[in-house]
C-alpha positions as CSV (number, residue, x, y, z in Angstrom):
1,M,4.6,2.7,-29.3
2,D,4.3,6.4,-30.2
3,T,7.8,8.0,-29.7
4,S,6.2,11.8,-30.0
5,I,4.5,12.0,-27.5
6,P,5.9,13.8,-24.4
7,H,6.9,11.8,-21.5
8,S,4.7,11.7,-18.4
9,L,3.2,9.1,-16.3
10,A,-0.2,9.9,-17.8
11,N,1.2,9.2,-21.4
12,L,2.9,5.8,-20.1
13,F,-0.9,4.5,-18.6
14,E,-1.9,5.6,-22.2
15,Q,0.5,3.5,-23.6
16,L,-0.3,0.8,-21.6
17,G,-4.0,1.4,-22.9
18,L,-4.4,2.1,-19.2
19,A,-7.0,5.4,-18.1
20,S,-4.4,8.3,-17.7
21,D,-6.3,10.5,-15.6
22,P,-4.8,11.5,-12.3
23,A,-8.0,9.6,-10.3
24,S,-7.4,6.8,-12.4
25,I,-4.0,6.4,-12.0
26,D,-4.2,6.8,-8.3
27,A,-6.8,4.1,-8.1
28,F,-4.7,1.9,-10.3
29,I,-1.6,2.4,-7.6
30,D,-4.1,1.9,-4.5
31,S,-5.7,-1.4,-6.3
32,H,-2.3,-2.9,-7.6
33,R,0.9,-3.6,-5.3
34,L,4.1,-5.5,-5.8
35,K,5.5,-8.3,-3.5
36,P,8.6,-6.7,-1.8
37,G,11.5,-7.2,-3.9
38,Q,9.7,-7.7,-7.0
39,S,9.7,-6.5,-10.3
40,I,7.4,-4.7,-11.9
41,I,7.8,-6.5,-14.8
42,H,6.7,-9.8,-13.0
43,G,3.0,-8.2,-12.0
44,E,0.4,-10.2,-11.9
45,F,-1.9,-7.4,-13.3
46,W,-0.2,-7.1,-16.6
47,T,-1.4,-8.2,-20.0
48,P,1.4,-10.5,-21.8
49,A,1.9,-7.2,-24.0
50,Q,1.9,-4.9,-21.4
51,A,4.7,-6.7,-19.8
52,S,6.5,-7.1,-22.6
53,F,6.5,-3.2,-22.9
54,L,7.5,-2.5,-19.3
55,R,10.5,-5.2,-20.1
56,E,11.7,-3.6,-23.2
57,S,11.6,-0.2,-21.8
58,L,13.9,-1.2,-19.1
59,Q,16.0,-3.7,-20.7
60,D,16.5,-1.2,-23.8
61,D,16.8,2.0,-21.4
62,S,14.4,3.5,-23.8
63,D,12.8,7.1,-23.2
64,W,10.2,5.3,-21.3
65,A,12.5,4.3,-18.3
66,E,12.2,6.7,-15.6
67,E,8.7,6.4,-16.3
68,V,8.3,2.8,-15.6
69,D,11.3,3.5,-12.8
70,E,8.3,6.1,-11.7
71,L,5.8,3.7,-11.5
72,A,7.9,0.9,-10.0
73,V,8.6,3.0,-7.0
74,R,4.8,3.7,-6.1
75,L,3.4,0.2,-7.2
76,G,6.0,-0.9,-4.2
77,A,4.7,1.9,-1.5
78,S,3.1,0.6,1.1
């Protein structure tokens, strides 16, 4: 993880190895949903490395935790 970059949803997507332009972020969110009450780290669509990064971000309350929370909200929205 590169801690020198500003923290934003787009940069979180880059950290996860995903396309980070606004259209790609919206497309990802539109095509991936969490089940009601499901934690973001248990999304079936994450690779093990991505899930680990998300889990560590939340457990350690890292600099990325706010963006991970934002993504979780957006993935849970219907």
